[in-house]
PDB file of N, CA, C and O in Angstrom:
ATOM      1  N   MET A   1       8.803  -9.109   4.285  1.00  0.00           N
ATOM      2  CA  MET A   1       7.700  -8.225   4.008  1.00  0.00           C
ATOM      3  C   MET A   1       6.635  -8.323   5.110  1.00  0.00           C
ATOM      4  O   MET A   1       6.102  -7.306   5.554  1.00  0.00           O
ATOM      5  N   LYS A   2       6.333  -9.536   5.544  1.00  0.00           N
ATOM      6  CA  LYS A   2       5.334  -9.707   6.598  1.00  0.00           C
ATOM      7  C   LYS A   2       5.759  -9.013   7.886  1.00  0.00           C
ATOM      8  O   LYS A   2       4.942  -8.428   8.597  1.00  0.00           O
ATOM      9  N   LYS A   3       7.061  -9.093   8.169  1.00  0.00           N
ATOM     10  CA  LYS A   3       7.582  -8.482   9.393  1.00  0.00           C
ATOM     11  C   LYS A   3       7.335  -6.974   9.396  1.00  0.00           C
ATOM     12  O   LYS A   3       6.919  -6.408  10.407  1.00  0.00           O
ATOM     13  N   TYR A   4       7.592  -6.333   8.264  1.00  0.00           N
ATOM     14  CA  TYR A   4       7.451  -4.885   8.190  1.00  0.00           C
ATOM     15  C   TYR A   4       5.992  -4.462   8.135  1.00  0.00           C
ATOM     16  O   TYR A   4       5.636  -3.414   8.673  1.00  0.00           O
ATOM     17  N   LYS A   5       5.130  -5.267   7.487  1.00  0.00           N
ATOM     18  CA  LYS A   5       3.710  -4.957   7.482  1.00  0.00           C
ATOM     19  C   LYS A   5       3.139  -5.052   8.897  1.00  0.00           C
ATOM     20  O   LYS A   5       2.315  -4.227   9.293  1.00  0.00           O
ATOM     21  N   LEU A   6       3.574  -6.055   9.655  1.00  0.00           N
ATOM     22  CA  LEU A   6       3.133  -6.202  11.036  1.00  0.00           C
ATOM     23  C   LEU A   6       3.635  -5.037  11.891  1.00  0.00           C
ATOM     24  O   LEU A   6       2.893  -4.498  12.713  1.00  0.00           O
ATOM     25  N   LEU A   7       4.881  -4.658  11.697  1.00  0.00           N
ATOM     26  CA  LEU A   7       5.457  -3.523  12.419  1.00  0.00           C
ATOM     27  C   LEU A   7       4.689  -2.236  12.085  1.00  0.00           C
ATOM     28  O   LEU A   7       4.443  -1.412  12.965  1.00  0.00           O
ATOM     29  N   LEU A   8       4.314  -2.069  10.815  1.00  0.00           N
ATOM     30  CA  LEU A   8       3.550  -0.893  10.400  1.00  0.00           C
ATOM     31  C   LEU A   8       2.197  -0.860  11.090  1.00  0.00           C
ATOM     32  O   LEU A   8       1.767   0.196  11.555  1.00  0.00           O
ATOM     33  N   LYS A   9       1.517  -1.999  11.164  1.00  0.00           N
ATOM     34  CA  LYS A   9       0.203  -2.048  11.811  1.00  0.00           C
ATOM     35  C   LYS A   9       0.296  -1.760  13.302  1.00  0.00           C
ATOM     36  O   LYS A   9      -0.554  -1.065  13.859  1.00  0.00           O
ATOM     37  N   GLU A  10       1.330  -2.294  13.946  1.00  0.00           N
ATOM     38  CA  GLU A  10       1.438  -2.167  15.398  1.00  0.00           C
ATOM     39  C   GLU A  10       1.972  -0.806  15.847  1.00  0.00           C
ATOM     40  O   GLU A  10       1.440  -0.203  16.779  1.00  0.00           O
ATOM     41  N   LYS A  11       3.025  -0.326  15.182  1.00  0.00           N
ATOM     42  CA  LYS A  11       3.714   0.858  15.697  1.00  0.00           C
ATOM     43  C   LYS A  11       3.734   2.056  14.759  1.00  0.00           C
ATOM     44  O   LYS A  11       4.086   3.156  15.184  1.00  0.00           O
ATOM     45  N   GLY A  12       3.366   1.872  13.498  1.00  0.00           N
ATOM     46  CA  GLY A  12       3.285   2.997  12.575  1.00  0.00           C
ATOM     47  C   GLY A  12       4.516   3.175  11.701  1.00  0.00           C
ATOM     48  O   GLY A  12       5.481   2.413  11.768  1.00  0.00           O
ATOM     49  N   TRP A  13       4.440   4.217  10.879  1.00  0.00           N
ATOM     50  CA  TRP A  13       5.488   4.489   9.901  1.00  0.00           C
ATOM     51  C   TRP A  13       6.826   4.845  10.551  1.00  0.00           C
ATOM     52  O   TRP A  13       7.885   4.486  10.037  1.00  0.00           O
ATOM     53  N   LYS A  14       6.775   5.539  11.665  1.00  0.00           N
ATOM     54  CA  LYS A  14       8.008   5.971  12.325  1.00  0.00           C
ATOM     55  C   LYS A  14       8.851   4.768  12.753  1.00  0.00           C
ATOM     56  O   LYS A  14      10.074   4.779  12.616  1.00  0.00           O
ATOM     57  N   ALA A  15       8.194   3.746  13.264  1.00  0.00           N
ATOM     58  CA  ALA A  15       8.907   2.533  13.683  1.00  0.00           C
ATOM     59  C   ALA A  15       9.505   1.800  12.490  1.00  0.00           C
ATOM     60  O   ALA A  15      10.600   1.246  12.585  1.00  0.00           O
ATOM     61  N   VAL A  16       8.797   1.794  11.377  1.00  0.00           N
ATOM     62  CA  VAL A  16       9.321   1.140  10.175  1.00  0.00           C
ATOM     63  C   VAL A  16      10.574   1.862   9.687  1.00  0.00           C
ATOM     64  O   VAL A  16      11.571   1.232   9.337  1.00  0.00           O
ATOM     65  N   VAL A  17      10.507   3.184   9.669  1.00  0.00           N
ATOM     66  CA  VAL A  17      11.667   3.965   9.221  1.00  0.00           C
ATOM     67  C   VAL A  17      12.842   3.757  10.168  1.00  0.00           C
ATOM     68  O   VAL A  17      13.974   3.595   9.713  1.00  0.00           O
ATOM     69  N   ASN A  18      12.596   3.757  11.481  1.00  0.00           N
ATOM     70  CA  ASN A  18      13.685   3.585  12.439  1.00  0.00           C
ATOM     71  C   ASN A  18      14.308   2.196  12.365  1.00  0.00           C
ATOM     72  O   ASN A  18      15.526   2.058  12.482  1.00  0.00           O
ATOM     73  N   GLU A  19      13.488   1.166  12.172  1.00  0.00           N
ATOM     74  CA  GLU A  19      14.014  -0.199  12.172  1.00  0.00           C
ATOM     75  C   GLU A  19      14.559  -0.636  10.814  1.00  0.00           C
ATOM     76  O   GLU A  19      15.613  -1.267  10.742  1.00  0.00           O
ATOM     77  N   ALA A  20      13.850  -0.305   9.745  1.00  0.00           N
ATOM     78  CA  ALA A  20      14.218  -0.833   8.435  1.00  0.00           C
ATOM     79  C   ALA A  20      14.891   0.188   7.533  1.00  0.00           C
ATOM     80  O   ALA A  20      15.658  -0.186   6.646  1.00  0.00           O
ATOM     81  N   GLY A  21      14.623   1.447   7.738  1.00  0.00           N
ATOM     82  CA  GLY A  21      15.202   2.482   6.901  1.00  0.00           C
ATOM     83  C   GLY A  21      14.194   3.062   5.920  1.00  0.00           C
ATOM     84  O   GLY A  21      13.075   2.570   5.772  1.00  0.00           O
ATOM     85  N   TRP A  22      14.633   4.128   5.255  1.00  0.00           N
ATOM     86  CA  TRP A  22      13.753   4.858   4.341  1.00  0.00           C
ATOM     87  C   TRP A  22      13.382   4.036   3.118  1.00  0.00           C
ATOM     88  O   TRP A  22      12.266   4.156   2.612  1.00  0.00           O
ATOM     89  N   LYS A  23      14.294   3.204   2.636  1.00  0.00           N
ATOM     90  CA  LYS A  23      14.020   2.439   1.417  1.00  0.00           C
ATOM     91  C   LYS A  23      12.861   1.476   1.612  1.00  0.00           C
ATOM     92  O   LYS A  23      11.991   1.367   0.748  1.00  0.00           O
ATOM     93  N   VAL A  24      12.844   0.781   2.731  1.00  0.00           N
ATOM     94  CA  VAL A  24      11.765  -0.168   3.006  1.00  0.00           C
ATOM     95  C   VAL A  24      10.453   0.577   3.238  1.00  0.00           C
ATOM     96  O   VAL A  24       9.404   0.156   2.749  1.00  0.00           O
ATOM     97  N   ALA A  25      10.506   1.673   3.973  1.00  0.00           N
ATOM     98  CA  ALA A  25       9.299   2.461   4.231  1.00  0.00           C
ATOM     99  C   ALA A  25       8.722   3.002   2.924  1.00  0.00           C
ATOM    100  O   ALA A  25       7.508   2.976   2.724  1.00  0.00           O
ATOM    101  N   MET A  26       9.577   3.486   2.046  1.00  0.00           N
ATOM    102  CA  MET A  26       9.118   3.990   0.758  1.00  0.00           C
ATOM    103  C   MET A  26       8.569   2.855  -0.101  1.00  0.00           C
ATOM    104  O   MET A  26       7.582   3.041  -0.811  1.00  0.00           O
ATOM    105  N   GLY A  27       9.187   1.703  -0.044  1.00  0.00           N
ATOM    106  CA  GLY A  27       8.688   0.544  -0.775  1.00  0.00           C
ATOM    107  C   GLY A  27       7.303   0.127  -0.314  1.00  0.00           C
ATOM    108  O   GLY A  27       6.434  -0.164  -1.136  1.00  0.00           O
ATOM    109  N   LEU A  28       7.092   0.097   1.006  1.00  0.00           N
ATOM    110  CA  LEU A  28       5.771  -0.229   1.540  1.00  0.00           C
ATOM    111  C   LEU A  28       4.737   0.811   1.130  1.00  0.00           C
ATOM    112  O   LEU A  28       3.620   0.467   0.745  1.00  0.00           O
ATOM    113  N   PHE A  29       5.109   2.071   1.215  1.00  0.00           N
ATOM    114  CA  PHE A  29       4.195   3.140   0.826  1.00  0.00           C
ATOM    115  C   PHE A  29       3.788   3.007  -0.637  1.00  0.00           C
ATOM    116  O   PHE A  29       2.607   3.116  -0.967  1.00  0.00           O
ATOM    117  N   LEU A  30       4.756   2.775  -1.511  1.00  0.00           N
ATOM    118  CA  LEU A  30       4.456   2.639  -2.929  1.00  0.00           C
ATOM    119  C   LEU A  30       3.626   1.390  -3.208  1.00  0.00           C
ATOM    120  O   LEU A  30       2.750   1.406  -4.073  1.00  0.00           O
ATOM    121  N   PHE A  31       3.894   0.316  -2.484  1.00  0.00           N
ATOM    122  CA  PHE A  31       3.117  -0.912  -2.639  1.00  0.00           C
ATOM    123  C   PHE A  31       1.644  -0.654  -2.344  1.00  0.00           C
ATOM    124  O   PHE A  31       0.778  -1.028  -3.134  1.00  0.00           O
ATOM    125  N   PHE A  32       1.355  -0.013  -1.205  1.00  0.00           N
ATOM    126  CA  PHE A  32      -0.029   0.252  -0.840  1.00  0.00           C
ATOM    127  C   PHE A  32      -0.669   1.280  -1.775  1.00  0.00           C
ATOM    128  O   PHE A  32      -1.863   1.190  -2.059  1.00  0.00           O
ATOM    129  N   LEU A  33       0.101   2.250  -2.252  1.00  0.00           N
ATOM    130  CA  LEU A  33      -0.419   3.227  -3.190  1.00  0.00           C
ATOM    131  C   LEU A  33      -0.829   2.564  -4.501  1.00  0.00           C
ATOM    132  O   LEU A  33      -1.928   2.803  -5.004  1.00  0.00           O
ATOM    133  N   VAL A  34       0.038   1.744  -5.047  1.00  0.00           N
ATOM    134  CA  VAL A  34      -0.253   1.050  -6.301  1.00  0.00           C
ATOM    135  C   VAL A  34      -1.422   0.087  -6.117  1.00  0.00           C
ATOM    136  O   VAL A  34      -2.286  -0.019  -6.987  1.00  0.00           O
ATOM    137  N   LYS A  35      -1.448  -0.606  -5.001  1.00  0.00           N
ATOM    138  CA  LYS A  35      -2.549  -1.534  -4.723  1.00  0.00           C
ATOM    139  C   LYS A  35      -3.882  -0.791  -4.703  1.00  0.00           C
ATOM    140  O   LYS A  35      -4.859  -1.277  -5.273  1.00  0.00           O
ATOM    141  N   GLY A  36      -3.944   0.350  -4.074  1.00  0.00           N
ATOM    142  CA  GLY A  36      -5.156   1.141  -4.030  1.00  0.00           C
ATOM    143  C   GLY A  36      -5.561   1.663  -5.396  1.00  0.00           C
ATOM    144  O   GLY A  36      -6.743   1.670  -5.738  1.00  0.00           O
ATOM    145  N   LEU A  37      -4.573   2.104  -6.184  1.00  0.00           N
ATOM    146  CA  LEU A  37      -4.872   2.600  -7.520  1.00  0.00           C
ATOM    147  C   LEU A  37      -5.385   1.496  -8.435  1.00  0.00           C
ATOM    148  O   LEU A  37      -6.255   1.737  -9.272  1.00  0.00           O
ATOM    149  N   VAL A  38      -4.857   0.295  -8.285  1.00  0.00           N
ATOM    150  CA  VAL A  38      -5.335  -0.834  -9.080  1.00  0.00           C
ATOM    151  C   VAL A  38      -6.786  -1.139  -8.742  1.00  0.00           C
ATOM    152  O   VAL A  38      -7.596  -1.376  -9.638  1.00  0.00           O
ATOM    153  N   TRP A  39      -7.119  -1.136  -7.455  1.00  0.00           N
ATOM    154  CA  TRP A  39      -8.509  -1.389  -7.059  1.00  0.00           C
ATOM    155  C   TRP A  39      -9.438  -0.313  -7.594  1.00  0.00           C
ATOM    156  O   TRP A  39     -10.544  -0.619  -8.038  1.00  0.00           O
ATOM    157  N   LEU A  40      -9.007   0.941  -7.560  1.00  0.00           N
ATOM    158  CA  LEU A  40      -9.822   2.009  -8.120  1.00  0.00           C
ATOM    159  C   LEU A  40     -10.032   1.820  -9.616  1.00  0.00           C
ATOM    160  O   LEU A  40     -11.135   2.035 -10.118  1.00  0.00           O
ATOM    161  N   ALA A  41      -8.998   1.423 -10.323  1.00  0.00           N
ATOM    162  CA  ALA A  41      -9.113   1.194 -11.762  1.00  0.00           C
ATOM    163  C   ALA A  41     -10.050   0.028 -12.055  1.00  0.00           C
ATOM    164  O   ALA A  41     -10.842   0.094 -12.995  1.00  0.00           O
ATOM    165  N   VAL A  42      -9.971  -1.027 -11.270  1.00  0.00           N
ATOM    166  CA  VAL A  42     -10.847  -2.178 -11.462  1.00  0.00           C
ATOM    167  C   VAL A  42     -12.301  -1.786 -11.222  1.00  0.00           C
ATOM    168  O   VAL A  42     -13.181  -2.148 -12.003  1.00  0.00           O
ATOM    169  N   ILE A  43     -12.552  -1.055 -10.153  1.00  0.00           N
ATOM    170  CA  ILE A  43     -13.921  -0.638  -9.832  1.00  0.00           C
ATOM    171  C   ILE A  43     -14.445   0.327 -10.895  1.00  0.00           C
ATOM    172  O   ILE A  43     -15.571   0.177 -11.370  1.00  0.00           O
ATOM    173  N   TYR A  44     -13.645   1.303 -11.262  1.00  0.00           N
ATOM    174  CA  TYR A  44     -14.069   2.268 -12.273  1.00  0.00           C
ATOM    175  C   TYR A  44     -14.306   1.582 -13.609  1.00  0.00           C
ATOM    176  O   TYR A  44     -15.299   1.866 -14.279  1.00  0.00           O
ATOM    177  N   GLY A  45     -13.420   0.691 -14.005  1.00  0.00           N
ATOM    178  CA  GLY A  45     -13.575  -0.045 -15.253  1.00  0.00           C
ATOM    179  C   GLY A  45     -14.793  -0.935 -15.236  1.00  0.00           C
ATOM    180  O   GLY A  45     -15.483  -1.053 -16.248  1.00  0.00           O
ATOM    181  N   GLY A  46     -15.077  -1.568 -14.105  1.00  0.00           N
ATOM    182  CA  GLY A  46     -16.259  -2.404 -13.983  1.00  0.00           C
ATOM    183  C   GLY A  46     -17.535  -1.602 -14.072  1.00  0.00           C
ATOM    184  O   GLY A  46     -18.484  -2.019 -14.736  1.00  0.00           O
ATOM    185  N   LEU A  47     -17.575  -0.459 -13.415  1.00  0.00           N
ATOM    186  CA  LEU A  47     -18.762   0.401 -13.483  1.00  0.00           C
ATOM    187  C   LEU A  47     -18.982   0.913 -14.896  1.00  0.00           C
ATOM    188  O   LEU A  47     -20.110   0.950 -15.388  1.00  0.00           O
ATOM    189  N   LYS A  48     -17.898   1.305 -15.541  1.00  0.00           N
ATOM    190  CA  LYS A  48     -18.007   1.814 -16.901  1.00  0.00           C
ATOM    191  C   LYS A  48     -18.478   0.719 -17.850  1.00  0.00           C
ATOM    192  O   LYS A  48     -19.244   0.993 -18.774  1.00  0.00           O
ATOM    193  N   TRP A  49     -18.039  -0.495 -17.639  1.00  0.00           N
ATOM    194  CA  TRP A  49     -18.431  -1.628 -18.482  1.00  0.00           C
ATOM    195  C   TRP A  49     -19.903  -1.957 -18.299  1.00  0.00           C
ATOM    196  O   TRP A  49     -20.606  -2.246 -19.267  1.00  0.00           O
ATOM    197  N   PHE A  50     -20.374  -1.912 -17.038  1.00  0.00           N
ATOM    198  CA  PHE A  50     -21.778  -2.234 -16.777  1.00  0.00           C
ATOM    199  C   PHE A  50     -22.727  -1.156 -17.266  1.00  0.00           C
ATOM    200  O   PHE A  50     -23.850  -1.468 -17.662  1.00  0.00           O
ATOM    201  N   THR A  51     -22.310   0.104 -17.251  1.00  0.00           N
ATOM    202  CA  THR A  51     -23.207   1.186 -17.630  1.00  0.00           C
ATOM    203  C   THR A  51     -23.256   1.411 -19.137  1.00  0.00           C
ATOM    204  O   THR A  51     -24.152   2.103 -19.621  1.00  0.00           O
ATOM    205  N   SER A  52     -22.331   0.854 -19.877  1.00  0.00           N
ATOM    206  CA  SER A  52     -22.337   1.083 -21.335  1.00  0.00           C
ATOM    207  C   SER A  52     -23.113   0.056 -22.093  1.00  0.00           C
ATOM    208  O   SER A  52     -23.199   0.128 -23.319  1.00  0.00           O
TER     209      SER A  52
END
């Protein structure tokens, strides 16, 4: 996982797809998508909790 994250930072999505394939690229994309959505839910839930 570290190898592909480093490759993504250095060379972009195209390099990840060429070296690892579509499955790994899609897995990384979904990982970052879910991670971002979790942070949004935590922030939104925290704001809602503090304002009520």
